[in-house]
C-alpha positions as CSV (number, residue, x, y, z in Angstrom):
1,M,128.6,126.8,70.8
2,S,131.3,126.8,68.2
3,K,130.0,128.2,64.9
4,L,131.1,127.8,61.3
5,F,129.3,129.6,58.5
6,V,129.9,128.1,55.1
7,V,129.1,131.0,52.8
8,G,128.5,131.5,49.1
9,T,129.0,135.2,48.2
10,G,127.6,135.2,44.7
11,P,129.4,135.8,41.4
12,G,131.2,139.1,42.3
13,D,128.8,142.0,42.2
14,L,128.2,143.0,45.8
15,Q,124.6,143.9,45.0
16,L,124.1,140.1,44.4
17,L,125.5,139.2,47.9
18,A,122.7,137.8,49.9
19,P,121.8,139.7,53.1
20,K,122.2,136.5,55.1
21,A,125.7,135.9,53.7
22,A,126.6,139.5,54.6
23,S,125.3,139.0,58.1
24,A,127.3,135.7,58.5
25,I,130.5,137.5,57.5
26,Q,129.8,140.5,59.8
27,V,129.4,138.3,62.9
28,S,132.4,136.2,62.1
29,S,135.8,137.0,63.6
30,D,137.8,134.8,61.2
31,L,137.4,134.5,57.4
32,V,138.9,131.5,55.5
33,A,139.0,131.8,51.7
34,Y,141.1,132.1,48.6
35,G,142.3,135.6,48.7
36,L,140.5,136.8,45.5
37,Y,137.2,136.1,47.1
38,L,138.0,138.3,50.1
39,D,139.3,141.1,47.8
40,L,135.9,141.0,45.9
41,L,134.1,141.6,49.2
42,G,136.0,144.7,50.0
43,Q,135.0,146.7,53.1
44,I,132.7,144.0,54.6
45,C,135.9,142.0,55.4
46,E,137.6,144.8,57.3
47,G,138.4,144.2,61.0
48,K,138.4,140.4,60.5
49,T,141.3,138.0,60.7
50,H,142.0,136.7,57.2
51,H,143.2,133.2,56.5
52,D,144.1,133.2,52.8
53,L,145.1,129.9,51.4
54,P,145.9,129.6,47.7
55,L,144.2,127.6,44.9
56,G,144.9,123.9,45.4
57,E,144.7,124.2,49.2
58,E,141.0,123.5,49.4
59,I,141.3,120.6,51.9
60,G,143.6,122.9,54.0
61,R,141.0,125.6,54.0
62,A,138.2,123.3,55.1
63,R,140.4,121.8,57.9
64,L,141.5,125.3,59.1
65,A,137.9,126.5,59.1
66,L,136.8,123.6,61.3
67,D,139.8,124.0,63.6
68,L,139.1,127.7,64.1
69,A,135.4,127.2,64.8
70,A,136.2,124.3,67.1
71,S,138.6,126.6,69.0
72,G,135.7,128.9,69.8
73,K,136.1,131.5,67.0
74,T,133.0,132.3,64.9
75,T,134.3,131.5,61.5
76,A,133.2,132.0,57.9
77,L,134.5,129.7,55.1
78,I,133.9,131.6,51.9
79,S,133.6,130.8,48.3
80,S,132.3,132.8,45.4
81,G,129.1,131.7,43.7
82,D,127.1,129.1,45.6
83,I,129.5,127.3,48.1
84,G,127.5,124.1,47.6
85,I,128.2,124.0,43.9
86,Y,131.7,122.8,43.0
87,A,132.9,124.5,46.1
88,M,133.9,124.1,49.7
89,A,130.8,122.9,51.4
90,T,131.2,119.4,50.3
91,L,134.7,119.2,51.7
92,V,133.5,120.3,55.2
93,F,131.0,117.5,55.3
94,E,133.4,114.9,53.8
95,L,135.8,115.7,56.6
96,L,133.0,115.3,59.2
97,D,132.1,112.0,57.5
98,Q,135.6,110.8,57.8
99,Q,135.7,111.8,61.5
100,L,132.6,109.8,62.2
101,S,134.1,106.8,60.4
102,G,137.3,107.0,62.4
103,K,139.6,108.2,59.5
104,E,140.1,111.6,61.2
105,Q,141.2,112.3,64.8
106,H,139.4,115.6,65.4
107,P,136.4,114.8,67.7
108,E,136.1,118.5,68.4
109,W,134.8,119.1,64.9
110,L,131.6,117.3,65.8
111,D,130.7,120.0,68.3
112,V,130.8,122.7,65.7
113,E,127.5,124.2,64.6
114,I,127.5,124.5,60.9
115,E,125.3,126.8,58.8
116,V,125.5,126.7,55.0
117,V,124.5,130.0,53.4
118,P,123.8,129.7,49.6
119,G,124.8,132.2,47.0
120,I,123.9,133.0,43.4
121,S,125.9,130.7,41.1
122,A,127.7,131.6,37.9
123,M,125.2,129.7,35.8
124,Q,122.3,131.8,37.3
125,A,124.2,135.0,36.8
126,G,125.1,134.2,33.2
127,A,121.5,133.1,32.4
128,S,120.2,136.4,33.8
129,R,122.5,138.4,31.7
130,V,121.1,137.0,28.4
131,G,117.5,136.4,29.4
132,A,116.2,133.0,30.5
133,L,118.6,130.3,29.2
134,L,117.7,128.1,32.2
135,G,114.0,128.2,31.5
136,H,113.7,124.5,31.2
137,D,115.5,121.4,32.5
138,F,119.2,121.9,32.9
139,C,122.3,120.4,34.4
140,T,125.9,121.5,35.3
141,I,129.0,119.5,34.4
142,S,132.5,120.3,35.5
143,L,135.1,119.5,32.8
144,S,138.0,119.2,35.3
145,N,139.3,115.7,35.4
146,L,141.7,116.3,38.3
147,L,139.3,114.6,40.7
148,T,136.8,112.9,38.4
149,P,137.9,110.4,35.6
150,W,137.3,111.7,32.1
151,E,135.3,108.5,31.3
152,T,132.8,109.5,34.0
153,I,132.6,113.1,32.7
154,E,132.2,112.0,29.1
155,K,129.3,109.6,30.1
156,R,127.6,112.5,31.8
157,I,127.9,114.7,28.7
158,Q,126.5,111.9,26.6
159,S,123.5,111.6,29.0
160,A,123.0,115.4,29.0
161,G,122.9,115.3,25.2
162,Q,120.5,112.4,25.1
163,G,118.3,114.0,27.6
164,D,118.4,117.4,25.8
165,F,119.4,119.3,28.9
166,V,120.7,122.9,28.8
167,V,124.3,122.3,30.0
168,S,126.4,124.7,32.0
169,F,130.1,123.8,31.9
170,Y,132.2,124.7,34.9
171,N,136.0,124.6,34.8
172,P,135.9,124.5,31.0
173,V,139.6,124.9,30.6
174,S,142.8,125.5,32.6
175,R,146.4,126.4,31.8
176,K,147.2,122.7,31.4
177,R,143.9,121.4,30.1
178,D,142.1,122.6,27.0
179,W,140.9,119.7,25.0
180,Q,137.9,118.7,27.1
181,L,135.7,121.6,26.0
182,N,136.0,120.8,22.3
183,T,135.3,117.2,23.0
184,A,132.2,118.1,24.9
185,R,131.1,120.3,22.1
186,D,131.5,117.5,19.6
187,I,129.4,115.2,21.8
188,L,126.6,117.7,22.2
189,L,126.6,118.2,18.4
190,E,125.5,114.6,18.0
191,Y,122.2,115.5,19.7
192,R,121.4,119.2,18.9
193,P,121.7,121.6,15.9
194,T,124.9,123.5,15.1
195,S,122.8,126.7,15.5
196,T,122.2,125.9,19.2
197,P,122.9,129.1,21.2
198,V,125.9,129.2,23.6
199,L,126.6,131.7,26.3
200,I,130.2,132.5,27.0
201,G,130.4,134.5,30.2
202,R,133.7,135.7,31.6
203,Q,134.1,137.4,35.0
204,L,130.3,137.4,35.4
205,T,128.9,140.5,37.1
206,R,132.4,141.9,37.8
207,E,133.9,145.1,36.3
208,D,135.6,143.3,33.4
209,E,132.6,141.1,32.5
210,E,132.5,139.9,29.0
211,I,129.3,138.3,27.5
212,T,129.3,136.6,24.1
213,I,126.6,134.6,22.4
214,I,127.7,132.2,19.7
215,T,126.4,129.0,18.1
216,L,127.5,125.5,19.2
217,D,129.6,124.9,16.1
218,Q,131.5,128.1,16.8
219,L,132.5,127.0,20.4
220,D,136.3,126.7,20.7
221,A,138.4,126.2,23.8
222,K,140.9,128.9,22.6
223,D,138.2,131.5,23.3
224,V,137.7,130.4,26.9
225,D,139.7,130.7,30.1
226,M,139.5,129.5,33.7
227,F,137.3,132.5,34.6
228,T,134.7,131.6,32.1
229,L,131.3,129.8,32.3
230,V,130.0,128.1,29.1
231,S,126.3,127.4,28.9
232,V,124.9,125.5,26.0
233,G,121.2,125.7,25.1
234,N,119.1,122.6,24.4
235,S,117.6,121.8,21.0
236,E,114.7,124.3,21.5
237,S,116.7,127.2,23.0
238,R,116.2,130.5,21.1
239,H,118.5,133.4,20.3
240,I,116.4,136.5,19.5
241,V,117.7,139.9,18.3
242,N,115.9,143.2,18.4
243,G,118.2,145.9,17.1
244,S,121.1,146.2,19.5
245,K,119.5,143.9,22.1
246,E,119.8,140.2,22.0
247,W,118.4,137.5,24.3
248,V,118.5,133.8,24.8
249,Y,115.7,131.8,26.3
250,T,114.7,128.2,26.6
251,P,110.9,127.7,26.2
252,R,108.9,125.4,28.5
253,G,106.1,124.7,26.1
254,Y,103.8,127.7,26.8
255,S,103.6,128.2,23.0
256,K,100.8,125.6,23.0
257,K,98.8,128.0,25.2
258,L,99.7,131.3,23.5
């Protein structure tokens, strides 16, 4: 049967690549991805046929992966992090949905066996670097309004503020878009203290990783780029310092039992 692996490879450090993800890549003959993701994987991708499509060609990558698998090639569609979080998995199923509704003309896609292999996401990697920031209820919000209207994004930020969720912002800025992060900061400041700890994690788990812990009132888009994750604690998140060591955690209420 035709086989398509939809694979999340984690944040970058190969030690955080799940064994099942490595196995899926190893048994695949064809790899479809943004080139950087293949570069990060190194030797594990040797001997495979690479199909490198640039940023902005996400739909093209999903179509190509389905086409290759439907032609009989065991194929891996690859994204960093978890491929089901702001990544390629949703596009695969959206295309299948459109085929079933008659909007696509690729019946061969429906014969492809699809296996989604999860990976460690940026928010998990970032939280682990500073302690236990995601220790209580949390959410993720993408600040990119290329596909989602800003009005919808703003409503979600307001709801996250009202609900006192720890919030991880994906796609916080881009070369053409830098105002949303500061707007999001101002919304959250309506609901939580200025001293709320914020994690800024750039190139998480990679060689040039940078980790910074600041307060919410210090958060500024000029200090962030497209390779950065921003995670904002809730009203009870704590930043603790012990000499040169510092940690951030979000309590669950165990203090009542301590």
